[in-house]
TIVO-2410 file (N, C-alpha, C; in nm, 3 decimals):
# residues 197
REC num residu      c1      c2      c3 atome chaine
REC   1      T   0.082  -0.122   0.000     N      A
REC   1      T   0.000   0.000   0.000    CA      A
REC   1      T   0.085   0.126   0.000     C      A
REC   2      R   0.213   0.114   0.033     N      A
REC   2      R   0.302   0.230   0.033    CA      A
REC   2      R   0.363   0.255  -0.105     C      A
REC   3      G   0.362   0.151  -0.189     N      A
REC   3      G   0.429   0.165  -0.318    CA      A
REC   3      G   0.579   0.149  -0.309     C      A
REC   4      I   0.628   0.104  -0.194     N      A
REC   4      I   0.771   0.078  -0.174    CA      A
REC   4      I   0.781  -0.070  -0.136     C      A
REC   5      N   0.819  -0.152  -0.231     N      A
REC   5      N   0.814  -0.295  -0.208    CA      A
REC   5      N   0.945  -0.365  -0.238     C      A
REC   6      T   0.950  -0.493  -0.208     N      A
REC   6      T   1.068  -0.572  -0.239    CA      A
REC   6      T   1.057  -0.626  -0.381     C      A
REC   7      A   1.171  -0.669  -0.434     N      A
REC   7      A   1.174  -0.724  -0.570    CA      A
REC   7      A   1.276  -0.837  -0.575     C      A
REC   8      F   1.273  -0.910  -0.684     N      A
REC   8      F   1.367  -1.020  -0.704    CA      A
REC   8      F   1.405  -1.023  -0.851     C      A
REC   9      I   1.535  -1.024  -0.879     N      A
REC   9      I   1.585  -1.028  -1.017    CA      A
REC   9      I   1.668  -1.155  -1.032     C      A
REC  10      S   1.643  -1.230  -1.140     N      A
REC  10      S   1.715  -1.355  -1.159    CA      A
REC  10      S   1.735  -1.384  -1.307     C      A
REC  11      K   1.847  -1.448  -1.338     N      A
REC  11      K   1.868  -1.496  -1.475    CA      A
REC  11      K   1.810  -1.635  -1.493     C      A
REC  12      F   1.766  -1.697  -1.381     N      A
REC  12      F   1.712  -1.831  -1.387    CA      A
REC  12      F   1.561  -1.826  -1.410     C      A
REC  13      P   1.506  -1.926  -1.481     N      A
REC  13      P   1.363  -1.923  -1.515    CA      A
REC  13      P   1.272  -1.936  -1.393     C      A
REC  14      L   1.165  -1.859  -1.398     N      A
REC  14      L   1.064  -1.859  -1.293    CA      A
REC  14      L   0.984  -1.989  -1.297     C      A
REC  15      V   0.951  -2.040  -1.178     N      A
REC  15      V   0.866  -2.159  -1.165    CA      A
REC  15      V   0.737  -2.114  -1.095     C      A
REC  16      G   0.624  -2.131  -1.159     N      A
REC  16      G   0.497  -2.090  -1.098    CA      A
REC  16      G   0.484  -1.939  -1.088     C      A
REC  17      K   0.391  -1.896  -1.004     N      A
REC  17      K   0.364  -1.754  -0.987    CA      A
REC  17      K   0.420  -1.704  -0.855     C      A
REC  18      P   0.477  -1.583  -0.855     N      A
REC  18      P   0.522  -1.525  -0.728    CA      A
REC  18      P   0.402  -1.506  -0.634     C      A
REC  19      Q   0.431  -1.510  -0.506     N      A
REC  19      Q   0.325  -1.494  -0.406    CA      A
REC  19      Q   0.370  -1.393  -0.301     C      A
REC  20      L   0.279  -1.306  -0.259     N      A
REC  20      L   0.310  -1.209  -0.155    CA      A
REC  20      L   0.245  -1.254  -0.025     C      A
REC  21      H   0.327  -1.273   0.080     N      A
REC  21      H   0.277  -1.312   0.210    CA      A
REC  21      H   0.264  -1.187   0.297     C      A
REC  22      I   0.144  -1.155   0.340     N      A
REC  22      I   0.122  -1.041   0.426    CA      A
REC  22      I   0.145  -1.083   0.570     C      A
REC  23      I   0.234  -1.013   0.638     N      A
REC  23      I   0.266  -1.047   0.777    CA      A
REC  23      I   0.149  -1.004   0.866     C      A
REC  24      P   0.093  -1.095   0.945     N      A
REC  24      P  -0.025  -1.061   1.026    CA      A
REC  24      P   0.013  -0.990   1.157     C      A
REC  25      Y   0.055  -0.865   1.145     N      A
REC  25      Y   0.092  -0.788   1.264    CA      A
REC  25      Y  -0.029  -0.766   1.354     C      A
REC  26      T  -0.005  -0.767   1.486     N      A
REC  26      T  -0.114  -0.737   1.580    CA      A
REC  26      T  -0.133  -0.586   1.595     C      A
REC  27      D  -0.030  -0.509   1.567     N      A
REC  27      D  -0.036  -0.362   1.577    CA      A
REC  27      D  -0.101  -0.305   1.451     C      A
REC  28      P  -0.215  -0.238   1.463     N      A
REC  28      P  -0.280  -0.180   1.345    CA      A
REC  28      P  -0.190  -0.077   1.274     C      A
REC  29      G  -0.094  -0.020   1.347     N      A
REC  29      G  -0.004   0.078   1.288    CA      A
REC  29      G   0.091   0.018   1.187     C      A
REC  30      A   0.099  -0.115   1.182     N      A
REC  30      A   0.190  -0.183   1.089    CA      A
REC  30      A   0.120  -0.224   0.960     C      A
REC  31      K  -0.002  -0.179   0.940     N      A
REC  31      K  -0.080  -0.225   0.825    CA      A
REC  31      K  -0.018  -0.190   0.690     C      A
REC  32      K   0.069  -0.086   0.686     N      A
REC  32      K   0.131  -0.049   0.559    CA      A
REC  32      K   0.267  -0.116   0.539     C      A
REC  33      S   0.306  -0.202   0.632     N      A
REC  33      S   0.436  -0.269   0.619    CA      A
REC  33      S   0.437  -0.362   0.498     C      A
REC  34      R   0.556  -0.384   0.448     N      A
REC  34      R   0.573  -0.469   0.330    CA      A
REC  34      R   0.550  -0.615   0.365     C      A
REC  35      G   0.503  -0.689   0.268     N      A
REC  35      G   0.490  -0.833   0.283    CA      A
REC  35      G   0.620  -0.902   0.247     C      A
REC  36      I   0.619  -1.034   0.247     N      A
REC  36      I   0.736  -1.114   0.208    CA      A
REC  36      I   0.706  -1.174   0.071     C      A
REC  37      L   0.790  -1.142  -0.026     N      A
REC  37      L   0.770  -1.189  -0.162    CA      A
REC  37      L   0.832  -1.327  -0.179     C      A
REC  38      E   0.753  -1.423  -0.225     N      A
REC  38      E   0.800  -1.560  -0.248    CA      A
REC  38      E   0.812  -1.584  -0.398     C      A
REC  39      I   0.930  -1.628  -0.440     N      A
REC  39      I   0.957  -1.655  -0.581    CA      A
REC  39      I   1.031  -1.788  -0.589     C      A
REC  40      T   0.997  -1.871  -0.685     N      A
REC  40      T   1.070  -1.996  -0.706    CA      A
REC  40      T   1.131  -1.993  -0.846     C      A
REC  41      V   1.259  -2.031  -0.854     N      A
REC  41      V   1.328  -2.037  -0.983    CA      A
REC  41      V   1.392  -2.175  -1.000     C      A
REC  42      N   1.421  -2.209  -1.123     N      A
REC  42      N   1.485  -2.336  -1.156    CA      A
REC  42      N   1.633  -2.311  -1.177     C      A
REC  43      I   1.715  -2.363  -1.087     N      A
REC  43      I   1.860  -2.347  -1.097    CA      A
REC  43      I   1.921  -2.483  -1.127     C      A
REC  44      K   1.958  -2.504  -1.251     N      A
REC  44      K   2.021  -2.630  -1.294    CA      A
REC  44      K   1.939  -2.752  -1.250     C      A
REC  45      G   1.808  -2.744  -1.271     N      A
REC  45      G   1.722  -2.856  -1.240    CA      A
REC  45      G   1.670  -2.860  -1.098     C      A
REC  46      K   1.718  -2.770  -1.013     N      A
REC  46      K   1.670  -2.765  -0.874    CA      A
REC  46      K   1.578  -2.645  -0.857     C      A
REC  47      K   1.461  -2.669  -0.801     N      A
REC  47      K   1.367  -2.560  -0.775    CA      A
REC  47      K   1.402  -2.499  -0.639     C      A
REC  48      V   1.440  -2.371  -0.642     N      A
REC  48      V   1.479  -2.302  -0.519    CA      A
REC  48      V   1.384  -2.185  -0.497     C      A
REC  49      T   1.328  -2.179  -0.377     N      A
REC  49      T   1.236  -2.071  -0.340    CA      A
REC  49      T   1.312  -1.964  -0.265     C      A
REC  50      F   1.293  -1.840  -0.308     N      A
REC  50      F   1.354  -1.725  -0.243    CA      A
REC  50      F   1.245  -1.641  -0.178     C      A
REC  51      L   1.275  -1.591  -0.059     N      A
REC  51      L   1.183  -1.504   0.013    CA      A
REC  51      L   1.251  -1.369   0.030     C      A
REC  52      S   1.190  -1.265  -0.024     N      A
REC  52      S   1.247  -1.130  -0.020    CA      A
REC  52      S   1.168  -1.046   0.080     C      A
REC  53      A   1.239  -0.988   0.177     N      A
REC  53      A   1.171  -0.917   0.286    CA      A
REC  53      A   1.233  -0.780   0.313     C      A
REC  54      H   1.152  -0.692   0.369     N      A
REC  54      H   1.197  -0.562   0.419    CA      A
REC  54      H   1.112  -0.530   0.541     C      A
REC  55      F   1.169  -0.552   0.660     N      A
REC  55      F   1.093  -0.540   0.784    CA      A
REC  55      F   1.082  -0.395   0.831     C      A
REC  56      P   0.990  -0.368   0.924     N      A
REC  56      P   0.972  -0.231   0.976    CA      A
REC  56      P   1.103  -0.173   1.030     C      A
REC  57      S   1.121  -0.045   1.007     N      A
REC  57      S   1.245   0.023   1.046    CA      A
REC  57      S   1.257   0.037   1.197     C      A
REC  58      Q   1.372   0.086   1.240     N      A
REC  58      Q   1.398   0.105   1.383    CA      A
REC  58      Q   1.311   0.214   1.444     C      A
REC  59      S   1.245   0.294   1.362     N      A
REC  59      S   1.154   0.395   1.416    CA      A
REC  59      S   1.022   0.332   1.461     C      A
REC  60      N   1.003   0.205   1.428     N      A
REC  60      N   0.883   0.130   1.469    CA      A
REC  60      N   0.914   0.047   1.593     C      A
REC  61      P   0.811   0.006   1.666     N      A
REC  61      P   0.832  -0.076   1.787    CA      A
REC  61      P   0.901  -0.208   1.755     C      A
REC  62      T   0.986  -0.253   1.846     N      A
REC  62      T   1.056  -0.380   1.825    CA      A
REC  62      T   0.958  -0.498   1.816     C      A
REC  63      A   0.841  -0.483   1.875     N      A
REC  63      A   0.740  -0.590   1.869    CA      A
REC  63      A   0.702  -0.622   1.724     C      A
REC  64      Q   0.705  -0.521   1.637     N      A
REC  64      Q   0.673  -0.545   1.496    CA      A
REC  64      Q   0.781  -0.630   1.431     C      A
REC  65      R   0.906  -0.601   1.459     N      A
REC  65      R   1.015  -0.681   1.402    CA      A
REC  65      R   1.015  -0.822   1.460     C      A
REC  66      K   0.978  -0.835   1.587     N      A
REC  66      K   0.966  -0.968   1.649    CA      A
REC  66      K   0.864  -1.052   1.572     C      A
REC  67      E   0.748  -0.996   1.547     N      A
REC  67      E   0.645  -1.069   1.473    CA      A
REC  67      E   0.691  -1.102   1.332     C      A
REC  68      A   0.762  -1.008   1.269     N      A
REC  68      A   0.811  -1.030   1.132    CA      A
REC  68      A   0.914  -1.142   1.128     C      A
REC  69      H   1.009  -1.141   1.222     N      A
REC  69      H   1.110  -1.247   1.227    CA      A
REC  69      H   1.046  -1.383   1.251     C      A
REC  70      E   0.951  -1.388   1.342     N      A
REC  70      E   0.886  -1.515   1.373    CA      A
REC  70      E   0.803  -1.565   1.254     C      A
REC  71      Y   0.740  -1.472   1.184     N      A
REC  71      Y   0.661  -1.511   1.066    CA      A
REC  71      Y   0.752  -1.565   0.957     C      A
REC  72      L   0.866  -1.497   0.934     N      A
REC  72      L   0.961  -1.544   0.833    CA      A
REC  72      L   1.017  -1.681   0.871     C      A
REC  73      R   1.054  -1.699   0.997     N      A
REC  73      R   1.103  -1.830   1.043    CA      A
REC  73      R   0.999  -1.939   1.016     C      A
REC  74      D   0.875  -1.913   1.057     N      A
REC  74      D   0.769  -2.012   1.041    CA      A
REC  74      D   0.742  -2.042   0.894     C      A
REC  75      L   0.748  -1.939   0.810     N      A
REC  75      L   0.727  -1.957   0.667    CA      A
REC  75      L   0.839  -2.044   0.609     C      A
REC  76      M   0.963  -2.015   0.646     N      A
REC  76      M   1.076  -2.096   0.599    CA      A
REC  76      M   1.063  -2.241   0.643     C      A
REC  77      L   1.030  -2.261   0.769     N      A
REC  77      L   1.017  -2.397   0.822    CA      A
REC  77      L   0.902  -2.472   0.755     C      A
REC  78      D   0.791  -2.404   0.732     N      A
REC  78      D   0.677  -2.466   0.667    CA      A
REC  78      D   0.711  -2.509   0.524     C      A
REC  79      L   0.780  -2.421   0.450     N      A
REC  79      L   0.819  -2.454   0.313    CA      A
REC  79      L   0.917  -2.571   0.311     C      A
REC  80      Q   1.009  -2.575   0.409     N      A
REC  80      Q   1.104  -2.684   0.416    CA      A
REC  80      Q   1.036  -2.817   0.450     C      A
REC  81      K   0.932  -2.811   0.534     N      A
REC  81      K   0.855  -2.933   0.565    CA      A
REC  81      K   0.789  -2.988   0.439     C      A
REC  82      Q   0.758  -2.899   0.344     N      A
REC  82      Q   0.699  -2.939   0.217    CA      A
REC  82      Q   0.804  -2.993   0.120     C      A
REC  83      G   0.932  -2.993   0.164     N      A
REC  83      G   1.040  -3.040   0.080    CA      A
REC  83      G   1.098  -2.933  -0.010     C      A
REC  84      R   1.060  -2.807   0.014     N      A
REC  84      R   1.109  -2.697  -0.069    CA      A
REC  84      R   1.246  -2.650  -0.022     C      A
REC  85      L   1.330  -2.609  -0.116     N      A
REC  85      L   1.462  -2.551  -0.086    CA      A
REC  85      L   1.442  -2.401  -0.075     C      A
REC  86      V   1.485  -2.341   0.037     N      A
REC  86      V   1.451  -2.202   0.066    CA      A
REC  86      V   1.572  -2.118   0.104     C      A
REC  87      I   1.577  -1.998   0.047     N      A
REC  87      I   1.674  -1.896   0.086    CA      A
REC  87      I   1.596  -1.767   0.106     C      A
REC  88      A   1.617  -1.702   0.220     N      A
REC  88      A   1.547  -1.576   0.248    CA      A
REC  88      A   1.650  -1.465   0.264     C      A
REC  89      G   1.606  -1.343   0.244     N      A
REC  89      G   1.697  -1.232   0.264    CA      A
REC  89      G   1.631  -1.098   0.248     C      A
REC  90      G   1.705  -0.996   0.287     N      A
REC  90      G   1.655  -0.860   0.272    CA      A
REC  90      G   1.702  -0.771   0.384     C      A
REC  91      D   1.642  -0.653   0.389     N      A
REC  91      D   1.670  -0.555   0.494    CA      A
REC  91      D   1.576  -0.585   0.610     C      A
REC  92      L   1.628  -0.653   0.711     N      A
REC  92      L   1.545  -0.692   0.824    CA      A
REC  92      L   1.548  -0.589   0.937     C      A
REC  93      N   1.623  -0.480   0.916     N      A
REC  93      N   1.622  -0.365   1.007    CA      A
REC  93      N   1.647  -0.401   1.153     C      A
REC  94      T   1.735  -0.497   1.175     N      A
REC  94      T   1.765  -0.541   1.311    CA      A
REC  94      T   1.907  -0.502   1.348     C      A
REC  95      V   1.921  -0.425   1.454     N      A
REC  95      V   2.053  -0.379   1.499    CA      A
REC  95      V   2.112  -0.481   1.597     C      A
REC  96      P   2.245  -0.480   1.617     N      A
REC  96      P   2.308  -0.579   1.706    CA      A
REC  96      P   2.249  -0.583   1.847     C      A
REC  97      E   2.216  -0.467   1.903     N      A
REC  97      E   2.161  -0.464   2.039    CA      A
REC  97      E   2.029  -0.541   2.047     C      A
REC  98      E   1.951  -0.530   1.942     N      A
REC  98      E   1.822  -0.599   1.939    CA      A
REC  98      E   1.842  -0.751   1.931     C      A
REC  99      D   1.941  -0.792   1.851     N      A
REC  99      D   1.967  -0.935   1.841    CA      A
REC  99      D   2.023  -0.989   1.973     C      A
REC 100      Q   2.111  -0.912   2.036     N      A
REC 100      Q   2.167  -0.956   2.164    CA      A
REC 100      Q   2.059  -0.972   2.269     C      A
REC 101      K   1.961  -0.882   2.268     N      A
REC 101      K   1.855  -0.884   2.368    CA      A
REC 101      K   1.746  -0.988   2.338     C      A
REC 102      Y   1.708  -1.000   2.209     N      A
REC 102      Y   1.594  -1.085   2.174    CA      A
REC 102      Y   1.631  -1.207   2.089     C      A
REC 103      G   1.752  -1.209   2.033     N      A
REC 103      G   1.796  -1.325   1.955    CA      A
REC 103      G   1.725  -1.343   1.822     C      A
REC 104      Y   1.689  -1.233   1.756     N      A
REC 104      Y   1.617  -1.244   1.628    CA      A
REC 104      Y   1.698  -1.319   1.523     C      A
REC 105      F   1.829  -1.294   1.516     N      A
REC 105      F   1.915  -1.366   1.423    CA      A
REC 105      F   1.966  -1.496   1.486     C      A
REC 106      S   2.022  -1.483   1.606     N      A
REC 106      S   2.093  -1.595   1.669    CA      A
REC 106      S   2.001  -1.707   1.716     C      A
REC 107      K   1.874  -1.680   1.738     N      A
REC 107      K   1.781  -1.784   1.784    CA      A
REC 107      K   1.666  -1.803   1.686     C      A
REC 108      T   1.589  -1.697   1.663     N      A
REC 108      T   1.467  -1.710   1.582    CA      A
REC 108      T   1.498  -1.757   1.441     C      A
REC 109      L   1.576  -1.679   1.365     N      A
REC 109      L   1.603  -1.715   1.226    CA      A
REC 109      L   1.700  -1.831   1.213     C      A
REC 110      S   1.789  -1.846   1.309     N      A
REC 110      S   1.884  -1.959   1.305    CA      A
REC 110      S   1.812  -2.093   1.315     C      A
REC 111      A   1.690  -2.094   1.366     N      A
REC 111      A   1.612  -2.218   1.373    CA      A
REC 111      A   1.572  -2.265   1.233     C      A
REC 112      A   1.568  -2.171   1.137     N      A
REC 112      A   1.525  -2.204   1.000    CA      A
REC 112      A   1.642  -2.222   0.904     C      A
REC 113      G   1.760  -2.171   0.941     N      A
REC 113      G   1.874  -2.184   0.851    CA      A
REC 113      G   1.995  -2.107   0.900     C      A
REC 114      Q   2.097  -2.105   0.815     N      A
REC 114      Q   2.221  -2.036   0.846    CA      A
REC 114      Q   2.206  -1.887   0.815     C      A
REC 115      V   2.237  -1.802   0.912     N      A
REC 115      V   2.225  -1.657   0.896    CA      A
REC 115      V   2.360  -1.603   0.850     C      A
REC 116      S   2.358  -1.528   0.741     N      A
REC 116      S   2.481  -1.486   0.672    CA      A
REC 116      S   2.589  -1.428   0.761     C      A
REC 117      N   2.557  -1.329   0.844     N      A
REC 117      N   2.661  -1.264   0.923    CA      A
REC 117      N   2.702  -1.346   1.046     C      A
REC 118      L   2.633  -1.457   1.073     N      A
REC 118      L   2.673  -1.544   1.183    CA      A
REC 118      L   2.763  -1.658   1.135     C      A
REC 119      V   2.751  -1.696   1.007     N      A
REC 119      V   2.830  -1.808   0.955    CA      A
REC 119      V   2.942  -1.763   0.862     C      A
REC 120      G   2.937  -1.640   0.815     N      A
REC 120      G   3.038  -1.590   0.722    CA      A
REC 120      G   3.060  -1.442   0.742     C      A
REC 121      C   3.126  -1.380   0.644     N      A
REC 121      C   3.149  -1.236   0.647    CA      A
REC 121      C   3.224  -1.193   0.773     C      A
REC 122      K   3.319  -1.276   0.814     N      A
REC 122      K   3.387  -1.253   0.941    CA      A
REC 122      K   3.469  -1.124   0.944     C      A
REC 123      S   3.515  -1.077   0.827     N      A
REC 123      S   3.593  -0.953   0.825    CA      A
REC 123      S   3.508  -0.834   0.782     C      A
REC 124      C   3.378  -0.856   0.765     N      A
REC 124      C   3.289  -0.747   0.724    CA      A
REC 124      C   3.253  -0.660   0.845     C      A
REC 125      E   3.243  -0.530   0.820     N      A
REC 125      E   3.202  -0.439   0.927    CA      A
REC 125      E   3.050  -0.438   0.942     C      A
REC 126      G   2.980  -0.445   0.831     N      A
REC 126      G   2.835  -0.440   0.831    CA      A
REC 126      G   2.785  -0.392   0.696     C      A
REC 127      T   2.653  -0.385   0.681     N      A
REC 127      T   2.595  -0.337   0.555    CA      A
REC 127      T   2.542  -0.195   0.567     C      A
REC 128      H   2.532  -0.146   0.690     N      A
REC 128      H   2.471  -0.015   0.713    CA      A
REC 128      H   2.551   0.059   0.820     C      A
REC 129      F   2.570   0.189   0.799     N      A
REC 129      F   2.647   0.272   0.892    CA      A
REC 129      F   2.560   0.387   0.938     C      A
REC 130      Y   2.540   0.397   1.068     N      A
REC 130      Y   2.452   0.503   1.122    CA      A
REC 130      Y   2.505   0.550   1.257     C      A
REC 131      K   2.524   0.681   1.268     N      A
REC 131      K   2.572   0.743   1.392    CA      A
REC 131      K   2.698   0.677   1.445     C      A
REC 132      G   2.792   0.653   1.354     N      A
REC 132      G   2.922   0.598   1.392    CA      A
REC 132      G   2.925   0.449   1.418     C      A
REC 133      E   2.815   0.378   1.391     N      A
REC 133      E   2.808   0.235   1.419    CA      A
REC 133      E   2.770   0.156   1.293     C      A
REC 134      W   2.838   0.044   1.271     N      A
REC 134      W   2.804  -0.048   1.164    CA      A
REC 134      W   2.706  -0.153   1.217     C      A
REC 135      S   2.617  -0.199   1.131     N      A
REC 135      S   2.528  -0.310   1.168    CA      A
REC 135      S   2.491  -0.389   1.044     C      A
REC 136      F   2.447  -0.511   1.066     N      A
REC 136      F   2.398  -0.595   0.958    CA      A
REC 136      F   2.245  -0.585   0.956     C      A
REC 137      L   2.194  -0.477   0.899     N      A
REC 137      L   2.050  -0.469   0.881    CA      A
REC 137      L   2.007  -0.566   0.772     C      A
REC 138      D   2.100  -0.595   0.682     N      A
REC 138      D   2.071  -0.680   0.566    CA      A
REC 138      D   2.132  -0.817   0.588     C      A
REC 139      V   2.050  -0.920   0.574     N      A
REC 139      V   2.098  -1.057   0.597    CA      A
REC 139      V   2.037  -1.152   0.495     C      A
REC 140      M   2.099  -1.269   0.486     N      A
REC 140      M   2.044  -1.380   0.409    CA      A
REC 140      M   2.039  -1.501   0.501     C      A
REC 141      I   1.935  -1.581   0.482     N      A
REC 141      I   1.918  -1.702   0.562    CA      A
REC 141      I   1.907  -1.819   0.465     C      A
REC 142      Y   1.996  -1.917   0.480     N      A
REC 142      Y   2.004  -2.031   0.389    CA      A
REC 142      Y   1.940  -2.151   0.458     C      A
REC 143      G   1.829  -2.199   0.405     N      A
REC 143      G   1.749  -2.304   0.467    CA      A
REC 143      G   1.827  -2.427   0.511     C      A
REC 144      N   1.780  -2.487   0.620     N      A
REC 144      N   1.845  -2.604   0.680    CA      A
REC 144      N   1.857  -2.723   0.586     C      A
REC 145      N   1.767  -2.733   0.488     N      A
REC 145      N   1.766  -2.854   0.405    CA      A
REC 145      N   1.842  -2.839   0.273     C      A
REC 146      L   1.913  -2.729   0.254     N      A
REC 146      L   1.985  -2.708   0.127    CA      A
REC 146      L   2.094  -2.813   0.106     C      A
REC 147      A   2.180  -2.831   0.207     N      A
REC 147      A   2.296  -2.919   0.191    CA      A
REC 147      A   2.257  -3.063   0.157     C      A
REC 148      K   2.155  -3.115   0.224     N      A
REC 148      K   2.117  -3.254   0.196    CA      A
REC 148      K   2.048  -3.270   0.062     C      A
REC 149      N   2.021  -3.158  -0.004     N      A
REC 149      N   1.962  -3.159  -0.138    CA      A
REC 149      N   2.060  -3.108  -0.244     C      A
REC 150      G   2.190  -3.112  -0.212     N      A
REC 150      G   2.293  -3.082  -0.311    CA      A
REC 150      G   2.326  -2.936  -0.332     C      A
REC 151      I   2.284  -2.849  -0.240     N      A
REC 151      I   2.320  -2.706  -0.251    CA      A
REC 151      I   2.397  -2.668  -0.125     C      A
REC 152      T   2.523  -2.634  -0.142     N      A
REC 152      T   2.610  -2.604  -0.028    CA      A
REC 152      T   2.649  -2.457  -0.028     C      A
REC 153      L   2.623  -2.392   0.084     N      A
REC 153      L   2.667  -2.255   0.102    CA      A
REC 153      L   2.818  -2.253   0.121     C      A
REC 154      I   2.886  -2.158   0.057     N      A
REC 154      I   3.030  -2.139   0.078    CA      A
REC 154      I   3.044  -2.020   0.173     C      A
REC 155      P   3.054  -2.044   0.305     N      A
REC 155      P   3.054  -1.934   0.402    CA      A
REC 155      P   3.160  -1.828   0.376     C      A
REC 156      G   3.277  -1.871   0.327     N      A
REC 156      G   3.385  -1.776   0.301    CA      A
REC 156      G   3.356  -1.681   0.185     C      A
REC 157      S   3.252  -1.712   0.107     N      A
REC 157      S   3.217  -1.626  -0.007    CA      A
REC 157      S   3.128  -1.509   0.034     C      A
REC 158      I   3.070  -1.515   0.154     N      A
REC 158      I   2.978  -1.409   0.196    CA      A
REC 158      I   3.057  -1.282   0.222     C      A
REC 159      E   3.016  -1.176   0.154     N      A
REC 159      E   3.084  -1.048   0.172    CA      A
REC 159      E   2.989  -0.932   0.145     C      A
REC 160      V   3.028  -0.817   0.197     N      A
REC 160      V   2.955  -0.693   0.170    CA      A
REC 160      V   3.018  -0.633   0.045     C      A
REC 161      V   2.935  -0.600  -0.053     N      A
REC 161      V   2.984  -0.549  -0.180    CA      A
REC 161      V   2.992  -0.397  -0.175     C      A
REC 162      K   3.112  -0.345  -0.197     N      A
REC 162      K   3.128  -0.199  -0.206    CA      A
REC 162      K   3.245  -0.167  -0.297     C      A
REC 163      A   3.232  -0.057  -0.370     N      A
REC 163      A   3.334  -0.015  -0.464    CA      A
REC 163      A   3.370   0.131  -0.434     C      A
REC 164      P   3.488   0.175  -0.478     N      A
REC 164      P   3.529   0.314  -0.450    CA      A
REC 164      P   3.426   0.419  -0.494     C      A
REC 165      I   3.356   0.394  -0.604     N      A
REC 165      I   3.258   0.490  -0.654    CA      A
REC 165      I   3.135   0.499  -0.563     C      A
REC 166      Q   3.124   0.403  -0.469     N      A
REC 166      Q   3.009   0.399  -0.378    CA      A
REC 166      Q   3.044   0.436  -0.235     C      A
REC 167      T   3.171   0.467  -0.208     N      A
REC 167      T   3.210   0.488  -0.069    CA      A
REC 167      T   3.280   0.621  -0.047     C      A
REC 168      K   3.269   0.667   0.077     N      A
REC 168      K   3.345   0.784   0.121    CA      A
REC 168      K   3.487   0.736   0.154     C      A
REC 169      N   3.576   0.830   0.185     N      A
REC 169      N   3.715   0.794   0.216    CA      A
REC 169      N   3.726   0.700   0.336     C      A
REC 170      N   3.630   0.708   0.430     N      A
REC 170      N   3.636   0.622   0.548    CA      A
REC 170      N   3.567   0.487   0.528     C      A
REC 171      G   3.523   0.458   0.403     N      A
REC 171      G   3.463   0.329   0.371    CA      A
REC 171      G   3.315   0.318   0.396     C      A
REC 172      T   3.252   0.427   0.440     N      A
REC 172      T   3.107   0.425   0.463    CA      A
REC 172      T   3.033   0.460   0.334     C      A
REC 173      P   2.903   0.429   0.325     N      A
REC 173      P   2.828   0.454   0.202    CA      A
REC 173      P   2.825   0.601   0.162     C      A
REC 174      L   2.853   0.626   0.035     N      A
REC 174      L   2.844   0.761  -0.022    CA      A
REC 174      L   2.702   0.780  -0.074     C      A
REC 175      R   2.639   0.890  -0.033     N      A
REC 175      R   2.502   0.916  -0.075    CA      A
REC 175      R   2.494   0.920  -0.228     C      A
REC 176      F   2.390   0.859  -0.283     N      A
REC 176      F   2.375   0.851  -0.428    CA      A
REC 176      F   2.355   0.990  -0.488     C      A
REC 177      D   2.432   1.019  -0.593     N      A
REC 177      D   2.421   1.146  -0.667    CA      A
REC 177      D   2.379   1.113  -0.810     C      A
REC 178      E   2.258   1.150  -0.844     N      A
REC 178      E   2.202   1.115  -0.976    CA      A
REC 178      E   2.280   1.179  -1.090     C      A
REC 179      E   2.326   1.302  -1.071     N      A
REC 179      E   2.398   1.371  -1.179    CA      A
REC 179      E   2.538   1.314  -1.198     C      A
REC 180      K   2.610   1.291  -1.090     N      A
REC 180      K   2.746   1.238  -1.100    CA      A
REC 180      K   2.747   1.087  -1.126     C      A
REC 181      R   2.633   1.023  -1.105     N      A
REC 181      R   2.620   0.878  -1.123    CA      A
REC 181      R   2.718   0.803  -1.033     C      A
REC 182      E   2.725   0.847  -0.907     N      A
REC 182      E   2.809   0.778  -0.811    CA      A
REC 182      E   2.735   0.769  -0.678     C      A
REC 183      G   2.788   0.687  -0.590     N      A
REC 183      G   2.724   0.667  -0.462    CA      A
REC 183      G   2.636   0.543  -0.464     C      A
REC 184      V   2.561   0.526  -0.358     N      A
REC 184      V   2.481   0.405  -0.339    CA      A
REC 184      V   2.369   0.441  -0.243     C      A
REC 185      S   2.280   0.349  -0.219     N      A
REC 185      S   2.180   0.369  -0.115    CA      A
REC 185      S   2.255   0.377   0.018     C      A
REC 186      D   2.185   0.393   0.128     N      A
REC 186      D   2.254   0.396   0.257    CA      A
REC 186      D   2.290   0.257   0.306     C      A
REC 187      H   2.260   0.155   0.226     N      A
REC 187      H   2.296   0.017   0.258    CA      A
REC 187      H   2.387  -0.039   0.149     C      A
REC 188      F   2.483  -0.122   0.189     N      A
REC 188      F   2.562  -0.197   0.092    CA      A
REC 188      F   2.496  -0.334   0.073     C      A
REC 189      P   2.503  -0.390  -0.048     N      A
REC 189      P   2.446  -0.523  -0.070    CA      A
REC 189      P   2.536  -0.635  -0.019     C      A
REC 190      L   2.474  -0.752  -0.001     N      A
REC 190      L   2.548  -0.873   0.039    CA      A
REC 190      L   2.565  -0.963  -0.081     C      A
REC 191      Y   2.671  -1.043  -0.078     N      A
REC 191      Y   2.700  -1.136  -0.186    CA      A
REC 191      Y   2.736  -1.270  -0.124     C      A
REC 192      S   2.696  -1.378  -0.190     N      A
REC 192      S   2.740  -1.511  -0.148    CA      A
REC 192      S   2.736  -1.606  -0.265     C      A
REC 193      R   2.807  -1.717  -0.251     N      A
REC 193      R   2.807  -1.820  -0.355    CA      A
REC 193      R   2.759  -1.952  -0.295     C      A
REC 194      L   2.693  -2.029  -0.381     N      A
REC 194      L   2.645  -2.161  -0.344    CA      A
REC 194      L   2.700  -2.261  -0.442     C      A
REC 195      K   2.737  -2.378  -0.394     N      A
REC 195      K   2.782  -2.485  -0.484    CA      A
REC 195      K   2.666  -2.579  -0.506     C      A
REC 196      I   2.631  -2.603  -0.633     N      A
REC 196      I   2.521  -2.691  -0.665    CA      A
REC 196      I   2.574  -2.819  -0.725     C      A
REC 197      Q   2.538  -2.933  -0.666     N      A
REC 197      Q   2.587  -3.063  -0.712    CA      A
REC 197      Q   2.476  -3.136  -0.786     C      A
***
């Protein structure tokens, strides 16, 4: 309803129709929050489902992010019970203090799969820089059943993507300048590789 939604771009062929999952928040103030986009593609004969998410920002109550994390976990687990191969990711807007206190990454999402900044990206500072602090607002979660179905995450491949044209001298994101065609959003993207057998 806001017109600001998630998307998915792939060179692999689409399988079926994309589906938007609306998160059933208990707070009526969250009614304009984005849903979770479900897309399945065929990668070398394997059907892999991707879930693209963008959770409520830090200006919203943490209870909204709690419900969003739990909904994503449950959705991932449900799809895996159906035998589906699942990878989720996006801007989950969760700062380190929130994870330390509530375990959104280390407990909730880890129940459904490997969380990118917990299993890899060991030399990465973060994807977002705000008020002198780095954080991993952006994460990917690789479903528990990938490996036994011939898809192996390469943890050492997980990295934050940034180039000189996108960064300030101190390595933080450079605000996008449309005329100069340089800079980036206030977030850096994540990258990872998977080995498919």
